[in-house]
C-alpha positions as CSV (number, residue, x, y, z in Angstrom):
1,M,0.1,-0.2,0.0
2,S,1.5,3.4,-0.9
3,T,1.7,6.3,1.6
4,Q,-0.6,8.2,-0.3
5,S,-3.4,5.6,-0.2
6,R,-2.6,4.7,3.3
7,I,-3.2,8.6,4.3
8,Q,-6.4,8.5,2.1
9,G,-7.6,5.5,3.9
10,V,-6.8,7.2,7.2
11,R,-8.9,10.4,6.2
12,L,-11.9,8.3,5.0
13,K,-11.8,6.5,8.4
14,A,-11.4,9.8,10.4
15,E,-14.4,11.3,8.7
16,R,-16.3,7.9,9.2
17,A,-15.3,8.4,13.0
18,K,-16.7,12.0,13.1
19,K,-20.0,10.6,11.8
20,H,-20.2,7.9,14.3
21,I,-19.7,10.5,16.9
22,R,-22.3,12.9,15.5
23,D,-24.6,9.9,15.7
24,V,-23.7,9.3,19.3
25,D,-24.4,13.2,20.1
26,S,-27.9,12.9,18.1
27,G,-28.9,9.8,20.1
28,I,-28.0,11.3,23.3
29,R,-29.8,14.6,22.4
30,T,-33.1,12.5,21.5
31,F,-33.0,10.5,24.6
32,C,-32.7,13.6,27.1
33,D,-35.2,15.5,24.9
34,S,-37.8,12.7,25.6
35,E,-37.6,13.8,29.4
36,P,-36.5,10.3,30.6
37,Y,-37.0,11.1,34.0
38,T,-39.9,12.2,36.5
39,L,-39.3,14.7,38.8
40,E,-41.4,15.2,42.1
41,I,-41.5,18.0,44.7
42,E,-41.6,17.2,48.3
43,P,-42.7,20.0,50.8
44,K,-40.6,20.9,53.5
45,P,-42.7,22.9,55.9
46,Q,-40.1,23.2,58.8
47,I,-37.9,25.2,56.6
48,Q,-40.5,26.8,54.4
49,H,-39.0,25.2,51.1
50,V,-39.8,22.4,48.8
51,A,-37.3,19.9,47.7
52,L,-37.1,18.7,44.1
53,Y,-36.0,15.2,43.4
54,V,-36.0,12.7,40.3
55,S,-38.3,10.1,41.5
56,S,-37.6,7.6,38.4
57,V,-35.2,7.7,35.2
58,E,-35.7,5.6,32.2
59,P,-32.6,3.5,31.2
60,I,-30.2,4.5,28.6
61,P,-31.2,2.6,25.5
62,D,-29.0,-0.2,24.4
63,E,-28.8,1.4,20.9
64,I,-26.9,4.4,22.5
65,S,-24.4,2.0,24.2
66,L,-23.6,0.4,21.1
67,M,-23.3,3.5,19.0
68,I,-20.8,4.7,21.9
69,G,-18.8,1.6,21.6
70,D,-18.9,2.0,17.6
71,A,-17.5,5.6,18.0
72,F,-14.8,4.6,20.1
73,T,-13.8,1.4,18.2
74,I,-13.6,3.5,14.8
75,S,-12.0,6.4,16.3
76,G,-8.8,4.2,16.7
77,V,-8.8,2.7,13.3
78,P,-7.1,5.8,11.7
79,L,-4.3,5.4,14.3
80,T,-3.9,2.0,13.8
81,I,-3.9,2.4,9.6
82,L,-1.3,5.3,9.9
83,F,1.0,4.0,12.6
84,G,0.5,0.1,12.3
85,N,2.1,-2.0,14.5
86,W,5.5,-3.9,15.0
87,S,4.1,-7.1,13.6
88,M,3.3,-5.5,10.2
89,L,6.9,-4.2,10.0
90,A,8.3,-7.5,9.6
91,V,6.3,-8.0,6.4
92,V,7.5,-4.4,5.1
93,L,11.2,-4.0,6.4
94,P,14.2,-6.6,6.3
95,T,14.7,-8.7,9.3
96,R,17.9,-6.8,9.8
97,T,16.4,-3.5,9.8
98,L,13.6,-4.7,12.3
99,T,16.1,-6.0,14.5
100,S,18.3,-2.8,14.8
101,L,15.0,-0.9,15.1
102,S,13.7,-3.1,17.9
103,A,16.8,-2.7,20.0
104,K,16.4,1.2,20.0
105,V,12.7,1.7,20.5
106,P,10.7,0.7,23.5
107,S,8.6,-2.2,23.2
108,N,5.2,-0.3,23.7
109,M,6.0,2.4,21.0
110,H,4.7,1.7,17.3
111,L,6.5,3.7,14.4
112,P,4.9,4.8,11.1
113,L,7.5,2.9,8.9
114,A,6.8,1.9,5.4
115,R,8.8,1.0,2.1
116,E,7.0,1.9,-0.9
117,K,7.2,-0.6,-3.7
């Protein structure tokens, strides 16, 4: 995969991630606009006030939870495409180069290395 096509893939996935985030925002707003809670008033005559409390709340729809999961998952994909991981380097780089790089880079760091064909 050329660097240019990899960058284009990253841009497309990032745009898709933004759509997922907008969908989550819309789902949450719709849920909140439906007033999924019941408020009640409890008189407090000894202090001449009333207490306002939430007496019931509807559960968050499963669909919203799934949308949040999708948004998190797809948001990480562009970084994975852009930076890849060390296991991919073995295919792209000669073993000698990979060995010398591994000695210099911490094991938890992933580098965006590729060789165009």
